[in-house]
C-alpha positions as CSV (number, residue, x, y, z in Angstrom):
1,M,0.0,0.0,0.0
2,A,2.8,2.4,0.9
3,Q,4.5,1.7,-2.5
4,L,1.2,2.4,-4.4
5,A,0.8,5.6,-2.5
6,R,4.3,6.7,-3.3
7,V,3.9,5.9,-7.0
8,A,0.5,7.8,-7.1
9,V,2.0,10.9,-5.5
10,T,5.0,10.7,-7.8
11,M,2.8,10.7,-10.8
12,L,0.6,13.5,-9.5
13,V,3.6,15.7,-8.8
14,A,5.1,15.0,-12.2
15,V,1.8,15.8,-14.0
16,V,1.3,19.1,-12.3
17,G,4.9,20.0,-12.6
18,L,5.6,20.8,-9.0
19,A,9.2,19.4,-8.8
20,T,12.2,21.1,-10.3
21,P,15.9,20.8,-9.4
22,Q,15.9,24.6,-8.6
23,Q,13.5,24.0,-5.6
24,F,16.2,22.3,-3.6
25,P,19.9,22.9,-2.8
26,S,22.2,21.7,-5.5
27,P,23.6,18.2,-4.6
28,Y,27.0,19.5,-5.9
29,E,27.2,22.3,-3.3
30,R,27.7,21.8,0.4
31,G,24.4,21.1,2.1
32,P,22.7,23.1,4.8
33,Y,23.6,20.9,7.8
34,N,26.4,21.5,10.3
35,T,28.5,18.4,10.4
36,T,31.0,16.7,12.7
37,Y,33.5,13.8,12.3
38,V,34.1,11.1,14.9
39,H,36.7,8.3,14.9
40,I,36.0,5.3,17.1
41,G,39.0,3.0,17.3
42,S,38.4,-0.7,17.8
43,L,41.5,-1.3,20.0
44,L,40.0,0.5,22.9
45,T,36.4,-0.2,22.3
46,V,35.0,-3.5,23.8
47,G,33.1,-5.5,21.2
48,L,34.0,-3.4,18.2
49,E,36.0,-5.4,15.7
50,E,36.8,-2.7,13.2
51,N,37.6,1.0,13.4
52,L,34.8,3.4,12.5
53,D,35.1,6.8,10.8
54,I,31.8,8.6,11.0
55,W,30.5,11.8,9.4
56,L,27.1,13.1,10.4
57,P,25.0,16.2,10.9
58,N,25.3,17.8,14.3
59,D,22.0,19.6,14.2
60,P,19.1,18.1,16.2
61,G,17.2,15.4,14.1
62,T,17.0,11.8,13.2
63,Y,19.1,10.8,10.2
64,K,19.3,7.8,7.9
65,V,22.6,5.9,7.9
66,F,24.9,5.1,5.0
67,Y,27.3,2.3,5.6
68,F,30.3,2.5,3.3
69,L,32.9,-0.2,2.5
70,D,36.0,1.3,1.0
71,G,38.6,0.1,-1.5
72,F,40.4,-3.2,-1.0
73,G,37.3,-4.4,0.9
74,G,37.8,-2.2,4.0
75,V,41.5,-1.7,4.7
76,I,41.9,1.9,3.7
77,P,41.5,4.5,6.5
78,G,38.1,6.3,6.1
79,T,39.8,9.7,6.0
80,A,40.8,8.9,2.4
81,Y,37.2,9.6,1.5
82,D,36.7,12.6,3.9
83,Q,35.6,15.2,1.4
84,V,33.1,13.0,-0.3
85,M,31.6,11.7,3.0
86,E,31.5,15.1,4.7
87,H,29.7,16.5,1.7
88,I,27.1,13.7,2.0
89,A,26.6,14.4,5.7
90,S,26.1,18.1,5.0
91,H,22.9,17.1,3.1
92,G,21.4,15.2,6.1
93,M,22.8,11.7,6.0
94,A,25.0,9.9,8.6
95,V,27.9,8.0,7.1
96,V,29.6,5.1,8.9
97,L,32.8,3.7,7.4
98,P,34.3,0.5,9.0
99,W,37.9,-0.4,8.2
100,K,40.8,-2.4,9.6
101,L,44.3,-2.6,8.3
102,T,44.6,-6.2,9.2
103,A,41.3,-7.3,7.6
104,P,41.4,-10.5,5.6
105,L,42.1,-10.3,1.9
106,N,39.2,-12.5,0.8
107,P,36.1,-10.3,0.6
108,E,33.9,-13.1,1.7
109,D,35.8,-13.3,5.0
110,K,35.0,-9.7,5.6
111,V,31.2,-10.2,5.7
112,P,31.2,-11.4,9.3
113,L,33.3,-8.5,10.4
114,F,30.8,-6.1,8.7
115,A,27.9,-7.9,10.3
116,S,29.5,-7.6,13.7
117,V,30.1,-3.9,13.3
118,M,26.3,-3.4,12.6
119,D,25.4,-5.5,15.6
120,W,27.7,-3.3,17.8
121,A,26.2,-0.1,16.3
122,E,22.7,-1.2,17.1
123,A,23.5,-1.4,20.8
124,H,26.2,1.3,21.2
125,L,26.9,3.7,18.3
126,E,24.5,6.5,19.2
127,S,25.5,6.7,22.9
128,K,29.2,6.5,21.8
129,L,28.7,9.4,19.5
130,H,27.0,11.5,22.2
131,H,30.0,10.6,24.5
132,N,32.3,12.0,21.8
133,G,30.5,15.4,21.7
134,V,27.7,14.9,19.2
135,H,24.6,16.8,20.0
136,E,22.3,14.8,22.4
137,D,19.3,15.5,20.1
138,V,21.1,13.8,17.1
139,H,19.7,10.3,16.5
140,L,20.3,7.6,14.0
141,D,17.6,5.7,12.1
142,L,19.2,2.3,12.2
143,D,16.1,0.6,10.7
144,N,16.4,2.3,7.3
145,L,19.9,1.8,6.0
146,A,21.8,2.3,2.8
147,V,25.0,0.5,1.9
148,G,27.7,1.3,-0.5
149,G,31.1,0.0,-1.6
150,H,34.0,1.3,-3.6
151,S,36.1,-1.2,-5.6
152,A,36.4,-4.5,-3.7
153,G,34.2,-3.0,-1.0
154,A,31.3,-3.6,-3.4
155,H,32.1,-7.3,-3.4
156,V,31.7,-7.4,0.4
157,L,28.3,-5.7,0.3
158,V,27.0,-7.9,-2.5
159,E,28.0,-11.0,-0.5
160,Y,26.2,-9.6,2.5
161,L,23.0,-8.9,0.6
162,K,23.1,-12.3,-1.0
163,A,22.6,-13.8,2.4
164,G,19.8,-11.5,3.3
165,C,18.7,-7.8,3.1
166,G,19.0,-7.1,6.8
167,K,17.8,-3.5,7.3
168,F,19.2,-2.2,4.0
169,K,16.9,-0.4,1.7
170,A,19.3,0.9,-1.0
171,Q,22.7,0.1,-2.4
172,V,25.5,2.0,-4.1
173,L,28.2,0.3,-6.2
174,M,31.2,2.6,-7.0
175,S,33.5,1.2,-9.6
176,P,32.8,-2.2,-8.1
177,V,35.3,-5.0,-8.4
178,D,34.7,-8.7,-8.1
179,G,37.2,-11.3,-7.1
180,V,40.3,-11.2,-4.9
181,D,42.9,-10.1,-7.4
182,A,43.0,-7.8,-10.5
183,A,43.6,-10.7,-12.9
184,G,40.8,-12.9,-11.6
185,L,43.2,-15.7,-10.9
186,I,41.6,-16.7,-7.5
187,P,38.2,-18.0,-8.3
188,I,36.2,-16.3,-5.5
189,F,33.5,-14.2,-7.0
190,C,30.2,-12.7,-5.8
191,I,28.7,-12.6,-9.3
192,T,28.3,-15.3,-12.0
193,P,28.0,-13.6,-15.4
194,G,24.7,-14.4,-17.1
195,Q,22.9,-14.8,-13.8
196,T,21.0,-12.2,-11.6
197,L,21.4,-11.8,-7.9
198,N,18.9,-13.1,-5.5
199,Y,17.8,-9.8,-4.1
200,A,16.1,-6.6,-5.6
201,I,17.0,-3.2,-4.2
202,P,17.2,0.4,-5.5
203,T,20.7,0.7,-6.9
204,L,23.1,3.5,-7.9
205,H,26.1,2.5,-9.9
206,L,28.9,4.9,-10.4
207,A,31.8,4.1,-12.8
208,A,34.9,6.0,-13.8
209,G,35.8,6.1,-17.5
210,L,39.5,5.1,-16.8
211,D,38.5,2.2,-14.5
212,S,39.6,-0.4,-17.0
213,V,42.9,1.3,-18.0
214,G,46.0,-0.4,-16.6
215,G,48.4,1.2,-14.1
216,F,52.1,0.6,-13.7
217,S,51.7,-3.1,-13.5
218,G,49.7,-3.3,-16.7
219,Y,46.7,-4.5,-14.7
220,A,43.6,-2.2,-14.3
221,C,42.2,-1.5,-10.9
222,A,38.8,-2.3,-12.2
223,P,39.1,-4.5,-15.4
224,D,36.1,-4.7,-17.6
225,F,35.5,-8.4,-17.0
226,L,35.4,-8.0,-13.2
227,S,33.9,-4.6,-12.8
228,N,31.1,-2.2,-13.8
229,T,28.9,-3.9,-16.4
230,R,29.4,-7.2,-14.6
231,F,27.7,-5.7,-11.5
232,Y,25.0,-3.6,-13.2
233,E,23.8,-6.5,-15.4
234,A,23.6,-8.8,-12.4
235,Q,21.0,-6.7,-10.7
236,D,17.5,-8.2,-10.6
237,P,15.3,-6.7,-13.4
238,T,12.8,-5.4,-10.9
239,S,15.4,-3.2,-9.2
240,P,15.2,0.5,-10.0
241,R,18.8,1.3,-10.9
242,W,20.9,4.1,-12.3
243,S,24.3,3.8,-13.9
244,I,26.5,6.9,-14.4
245,N,30.0,6.9,-15.9
246,A,32.3,9.9,-15.3
247,T,34.2,9.4,-18.5
248,A,37.4,11.5,-17.8
249,F,38.3,10.2,-14.4
250,G,40.0,7.2,-12.9
251,H,39.4,4.5,-10.2
252,G,41.0,6.5,-7.3
253,D,40.3,10.0,-8.4
254,L,37.5,10.4,-5.9
255,L,39.9,10.1,-3.0
256,D,41.1,13.0,-0.9
257,P,44.1,14.9,-2.4
258,Y,46.8,13.2,-0.3
259,Y,45.6,9.7,-1.2
260,Q,44.8,10.6,-4.8
261,E,48.2,12.1,-5.4
262,S,49.9,9.1,-3.8
263,L,48.2,6.9,-6.4
264,E,49.4,9.2,-9.1
265,V,53.0,8.9,-7.9
266,L,52.8,5.1,-7.7
267,E,50.8,4.9,-11.0
268,F,48.8,2.3,-9.1
269,C,45.6,3.0,-11.0
270,A,45.1,5.0,-14.2
271,Y,44.1,8.6,-13.5
272,N,43.2,11.8,-15.3
273,H,46.7,13.2,-16.2
274,E,45.2,16.5,-17.5
275,A,43.0,17.4,-14.5
276,T,43.8,20.3,-12.3
277,A,43.4,20.3,-8.5
278,E,40.2,22.2,-9.0
279,E,38.9,19.7,-11.5
280,F,39.6,16.8,-9.1
281,E,37.8,18.7,-6.4
282,T,34.8,19.1,-8.7
283,Y,34.9,15.4,-9.4
284,R,34.7,14.6,-5.7
285,R,31.7,16.9,-5.4
286,F,30.2,15.2,-8.4
287,V,30.6,11.8,-6.8
288,A,29.2,13.0,-3.5
289,G,26.4,14.8,-5.3
290,Q,25.2,11.7,-7.1
291,L,25.0,9.9,-3.8
292,V,23.1,12.8,-2.3
293,S,20.6,12.8,-5.2
294,F,20.2,9.0,-5.0
295,F,19.5,9.1,-1.2
296,K,17.0,12.0,-1.7
297,A,15.3,10.0,-4.4
298,V,15.0,6.9,-2.3
299,F,14.3,8.4,1.2
300,G,12.9,11.9,0.4
301,A,9.4,13.1,-0.1
302,S,8.0,12.7,-3.7
303,D,8.7,16.3,-4.8
304,E,12.3,16.1,-3.5
305,C,12.7,12.7,-5.1
306,L,11.6,13.9,-8.5
307,A,13.9,16.9,-8.4
308,H,16.9,14.7,-7.5
309,L,16.1,12.0,-10.1
310,T,16.8,14.7,-12.6
311,Y,20.4,14.9,-11.4
312,L,20.7,11.1,-11.9
313,E,19.2,11.1,-15.4
314,D,20.1,14.4,-17.1
315,T,23.8,14.5,-18.0
316,S,23.5,18.3,-18.9
317,L,23.0,18.9,-15.1
318,M,26.0,16.8,-14.0
319,A,29.1,18.6,-12.7
320,V,31.5,16.6,-15.0
321,D,31.2,15.0,-18.4
322,A,29.3,11.7,-17.9
323,T,27.1,9.2,-19.6
324,E,24.1,7.5,-18.0
325,V,21.6,4.6,-18.4
326,H,18.9,3.7,-16.0
327,E,16.1,1.2,-15.5
328,N,13.1,2.3,-13.4
329,P,10.4,-0.3,-14.0
330,A,7.7,1.6,-12.1
331,A,8.6,5.0,-13.7
332,A,8.3,6.5,-10.3
333,C,10.3,7.4,-7.2
334,P,12.0,4.2,-6.0
335,V,10.6,2.7,-2.8
336,P,13.2,2.2,-0.1
337,Q,13.0,-1.6,0.2
338,C,14.9,-4.8,-0.3
339,S,13.4,-8.1,-1.4
340,W,15.4,-11.3,-1.0
341,W,14.7,-14.9,-1.9
342,P,16.5,-17.9,-0.5
343,S,17.7,-19.4,-3.8
344,P,20.9,-19.3,-5.8
345,E,21.1,-16.8,-8.5
346,T,18.4,-16.7,-11.1
347,T,19.4,-17.3,-14.7
348,I,18.8,-14.4,-17.1
349,A,16.5,-15.2,-20.0
350,P,18.4,-15.2,-23.4
């Protein structure tokens, strides 16, 4: 019933022309919320198995939560993504990034760690934040979660959702990478090409145009056969989904300057050799803005949703050169929900 009501309101708003992007703050500019950053270390926190880097609004209110799994499946310090995550928080979303330098290499072995972090957060995170100076009237909505992953972090989140939706209602795949190694030599994969996954969920897929270009080793950080299309095509056909490719940028170009410049020096991943510091900063705001628009589309009111869908579908509004495709079977605002079935992957019809 709630889904039918959301679709009906969406259609009404669209027909009468009430929603335009200009009605709401641009997702590419910093949002209206004051924000704060909190680090919770696992070493001195009983029951917490990974470190947490957290960005969230510090104005009174209750905020949806975005769990983010970073590159290499969660071994990079969250501060590598600081500018992107702080931007998201400024638009009214709490971001929780678990990581651990000694995390196992196999992405499937990281799923129990991720699950344990969420169990700990259910019981302790909000009080821990207040203890660290977050406003007492700031609260977290831990019943309506979004999950995202960059690179191998996406492998971890897909493995998690294959076992059950939990409380996740939306997913973000950022230059996702399957497997354990860049050559695909270790046959541990979360996706079987030609088959769809056993869950349906609103999905944002962000790719970088240079993902598949090799670095110093000759191997790409996100080779075509392990990355973007592989993940997008594996989504269940009933999932509303948006795929956006920032054609001029590379796999690690969304990282904060220190980390992005380190990748340049190492030539670890292909990157945009022509971009200026200002253009890299614009790209980071673009990535953050696409996530903001997706979250507003999934969790926002219908007029807010429609305005932000425009930023996901109209490349002329995007802050960098990009291409996009999308599948939205209901032709309406996506409903925040996840459907799961206890079966192996379903074969795609030829």
